[in-house]
N, C-alpha and C positions, 0 to 999 in steps of 0.2 A: 772767499775774499769780501770784506765789507765794502760798501759803495764808496766811503771816504778814501780808502786805500786805492780802490780802483780808480777813482777820479785823479788822485795824485799821480799814479802810474801813467795815465792817459795824458796828463798835462806834461809830465817829463818826456814821454815819447813824442808828443807834438813838438816841443822845444827842441829835442835832439834832431828830429826831422828837418825843422826849419833851419837850425844852426849848421847842419852838415849838407844843406841843399839836396837831401835825399827825396826821391819821389814817394818811397814806401819805407815804413819801418813797421815790422811785424814782430810780435812776440808770441811764442806758443807756450801755454801753461799746461800742467798735467790735467788730465780729464778732458782734453780737447778744447779747452778754452783759449781764446787768442785776445790779444789787444793789438791795435794797430793805429798808425796815423798815415794818411795817404793824401798826396797833393790833390786838392779838389779839382783841378784842371785835367787830371789823368782820367780819360775815359775807362769804363770797366773792361772792354775788350782789351785795351792796352795794358791795364792792371793784370789781367789774366795772362796775357802774353809775357809781360815782364817776369812775373812770378815763375811761369813754366820755363822760360828761356834761361833763368838764372839758377834754377834748383840745383843742377849738377855743379855749377861753379861754387855755389854756397857751400854745399857739402864737401867739395875738394878743398876749399879754403879752410873750413873748419878742421878737416883732417890735417892739413898742412900746418896749421897753427898749433894743433895738438902735438904733432911730431916735433916741431921746434921746441915747445915747452918741455917735452920729454927729454929731448936731446940736451937742453940747458940744465935740467935737473941732474942728469947723469954726469955732467961735467963737474958739478959742484961737489 
């Protein structure tokens, strides 16, 4: 990814975090690359804990969302 595109993505992520009042927005790209925006007031131990504590919920939420989408498509 070129640096201009990366800067555009980081700006959009920052805007999304601020507009949604999120503490953390993280994106995972192929090859283990990530982009993120994190509230600067959130200490690193709290960031680590928030990510760890919400990992299962995030995966369950994605699974639920995908199941709902599949169900909607099967009704069409």
